[in-house]
Backbone as numpy.savetxt, mean C-alpha at the origin, in Angstrom:
# Nx Ny Nz CAx CAy CAz Cx Cy Cz
6.98 4.14 6.76 6.12 3.08 6.27 5.57 3.52 4.92
5.47 2.57 4.01 4.93 2.82 2.67 3.66 2.01 2.47
2.75 2.53 1.69 1.51 1.83 1.33 1.52 1.60 -0.17
1.37 0.35 -0.59 1.36 0.01 -2.02 0.06 -0.70 -2.37
-0.43 -0.39 -3.56 -1.62 -1.05 -4.07 -1.25 -1.86 -5.32
-2.12 -2.77 -5.68 -1.94 -3.51 -6.93 -0.81 -4.50 -6.92
-0.50 -5.10 -5.77 0.67 -5.97 -5.69 0.50 -7.31 -6.39
-0.66 -7.60 -6.93 -0.78 -8.83 -7.71 -0.23 -8.63 -9.12
0.04 -7.39 -9.50 0.62 -7.10 -10.82 2.14 -7.15 -10.77
2.75 -7.35 -11.91 4.21 -7.48 -11.98 4.94 -6.20 -11.60
4.45 -5.04 -12.04 5.14 -3.78 -11.73 5.15 -3.51 -10.24
4.01 -3.72 -9.60 3.92 -3.47 -8.17 4.73 -4.48 -7.37
4.75 -5.72 -7.84 5.56 -6.74 -7.17 7.03 -6.37 -7.24
7.47 -5.87 -8.38 8.86 -5.42 -8.53 9.14 -4.23 -7.63
8.19 -3.30 -7.54 8.35 -2.13 -6.67 8.47 -2.57 -5.21
7.67 -3.54 -4.81 7.75 -4.07 -3.44 9.13 -4.67 -3.19
9.61 -5.47 -4.11 10.92 -6.09 -3.97 12.02 -5.04 -3.84
11.97 -4.01 -4.71 12.98 -2.96 -4.66 12.90 -2.16 -3.36
11.69 -1.85 -2.92 11.52 -1.08 -1.68 12.06 -1.87 -0.49
11.73 -3.14 -0.42 12.22 -3.96 0.69 13.73 -4.12 0.63
14.27 -4.21 -0.55 15.72 -4.34 -0.73 16.44 -3.11 -0.17
15.77 -1.94 -0.24 16.36 -0.69 0.26 15.98 -0.42 1.71
15.32 -1.38 2.35 15.02 -1.27 3.77 13.68 -0.66 4.13
12.80 -0.46 3.14 11.50 0.14 3.43 10.58 -0.86 4.13
9.73 -0.35 4.98 8.65 -1.15 5.56 7.42 -0.90 4.71
6.79 -1.96 4.25 5.73 -1.83 3.25 4.44 -2.48 3.73
3.35 -1.73 3.54 1.99 -2.26 3.73 1.39 -2.47 2.35
0.65 -3.54 2.20 -0.03 -3.81 0.95 -1.53 -3.63 1.14
-2.13 -2.82 0.30 -3.58 -2.63 0.32 -4.20 -3.64 -0.63
-5.09 -4.47 -0.14 -5.64 -5.54 -0.95 -7.10 -5.80 -0.59
-7.89 -6.24 -1.56 -9.24 -6.67 -1.21 -9.18 -8.00 -0.47
-10.18 -8.29 0.33 -10.17 -9.53 1.11 -10.11 -10.77 0.21
-10.59 -10.67 -1.01 -10.58 -11.81 -1.93 -9.18 -12.21 -2.40
-8.18 -11.33 -2.21 -6.83 -11.62 -2.70 -5.80 -11.76 -1.58
-6.24 -11.95 -0.35 -5.31 -12.04 0.77 -4.35 -13.22 0.60
-4.84 -14.39 0.21 -3.96 -15.55 0.05 -2.92 -15.32 -1.03
-3.29 -14.64 -2.11 -2.36 -14.35 -3.20 -1.23 -13.46 -2.73
-1.53 -12.47 -1.89 -0.54 -11.49 -1.46 0.38 -12.02 -0.37
-0.05 -13.04 0.36 0.74 -13.47 1.51 2.15 -13.93 1.13
2.32 -14.44 -0.09 3.65 -14.89 -0.49 4.52 -13.74 -1.00
3.98 -12.53 -1.13 4.77 -11.38 -1.57 5.51 -10.73 -0.40
5.16 -11.10 0.80 5.87 -10.71 2.01 5.91 -9.21 2.27
4.78 -8.55 2.16 4.69 -7.19 2.68 4.64 -7.32 4.20
5.15 -6.34 4.91 5.15 -6.43 6.36 3.74 -6.43 6.95
2.82 -5.82 6.24 1.44 -5.74 6.75 0.47 -5.73 5.58
-0.60 -6.50 5.70 -1.67 -6.47 4.72 -2.80 -5.62 5.27
-3.24 -4.66 4.50 -4.36 -3.80 4.88 -5.53 -4.21 3.98
-6.61 -4.65 4.60 -7.78 -5.10 3.84 -8.59 -3.87 3.43
-8.71 -3.68 2.12 -9.38 -2.49 1.59 -10.81 -2.39 2.09
-11.50 -3.53 2.21 -12.91 -3.54 2.62 -13.09 -2.98 4.03
-12.05 -3.05 4.86 -12.15 -2.58 6.25 -11.88 -1.09 6.39
-11.40 -0.46 5.34 -11.12 0.97 5.37 -9.67 1.26 5.69
-9.04 2.05 4.86 -7.61 2.34 5.00 -7.35 3.19 6.23
-8.10 4.25 6.40 -7.86 5.17 7.52 -8.08 4.47 8.85
-9.10 3.64 8.93 -9.37 2.90 10.17 -8.23 1.93 10.47
-7.71 1.28 9.43 -6.66 0.26 9.61 -5.29 0.85 9.95
-4.91 1.94 9.30 -3.54 2.45 9.48 -3.47 3.81 10.16
-4.56 4.55 10.18 -4.57 5.87 10.82 -4.20 6.99 9.86
-4.59 8.21 10.21 -4.28 9.35 9.37 -2.81 9.72 9.49
-2.26 10.25 8.42 -0.87 10.70 8.36 0.11 9.65 8.91
-0.04 8.42 8.46 0.78 7.32 8.98 1.79 6.76 7.98
1.77 7.25 6.73 2.70 6.71 5.73 3.53 7.82 5.10
4.73 7.46 4.69 5.61 8.40 4.01 5.45 8.34 2.49
4.95 7.22 1.99 4.83 7.02 0.55 3.58 6.21 0.26
2.84 6.64 -0.75 1.75 5.85 -1.29 2.08 5.58 -2.74
2.27 4.32 -3.08 2.50 3.90 -4.46 1.21 3.27 -4.92
0.47 3.99 -5.74 -0.88 3.59 -6.13 -0.90 3.17 -7.59
-0.73 1.88 -7.85 -0.77 1.38 -9.21 -2.17 1.01 -9.66
-3.14 1.21 -8.80 -4.53 0.91 -9.14 -5.30 2.17 -9.47
-5.05 3.25 -8.73 -5.76 4.53 -8.85 -7.25 4.30 -8.58
-8.11 5.05 -9.20 -9.54 4.85 -9.01 -10.13 5.75 -7.94
-11.20 5.26 -7.33 -12.01 6.05 -6.42 -11.33 6.40 -5.09
-10.35 5.67 -4.66 -9.78 5.86 -3.34 -8.70 6.92 -3.24
-8.53 7.77 -4.24 -7.46 8.76 -4.24 -7.48 9.64 -3.00
-8.60 10.26 -2.70 -8.67 11.19 -1.57 -8.47 10.48 -0.24
-8.91 9.26 -0.13 -8.73 8.49 1.11 -7.24 8.17 1.31
-6.57 7.82 0.23 -5.14 7.50 0.33 -4.33 8.73 0.72
-4.78 9.90 0.31 -4.09 11.13 0.72 -4.21 11.36 2.22
-5.28 10.88 2.83 -5.48 11.07 4.27 -4.46 10.29 5.10
-3.95 9.18 4.58 -2.97 8.40 5.34 -1.54 8.87 5.08
-1.37 9.79 4.16 -0.05 10.30 3.79 0.38 11.40 4.76
1.59 11.29 5.29 2.13 12.31 6.19 2.39 13.60 5.42
2.42 14.72 6.13 2.77 16.00 5.55 4.19 15.88 5.00
4.38 16.21 3.74 5.69 16.08 3.09 5.92 14.72 2.48
4.94 13.80 2.62 5.06 12.47 2.03 4.87 12.52 0.52
5.07 11.40 -0.12 4.99 11.34 -1.59 3.88 10.39 -2.02
3.16 10.81 -3.05 2.13 10.00 -3.68 2.56 9.79 -5.13
2.58 8.55 -5.56 2.91 8.28 -6.94 1.96 7.23 -7.50
1.71 7.36 -8.79 0.78 6.44 -9.43 1.35 5.97 -10.75
């Protein structure tokens, strides 16, 4: 499972399309204010940032974090990354 942020932007939308094309299962991290916008991008799961990433997906639950937003949540996003997983920004 992969976690992607910033899917309202063109680069992240392209990354989502490419990942899904290669068979990846993708979660999108989004604020509650943008849920309707993201629903047409067809991530397998929407994770509402306001509810907390670790609570929503669990620790060490993703193989990849694609963080096109960066910012304050860096250390929290590392908590959901499996040992040996990849973080890219």
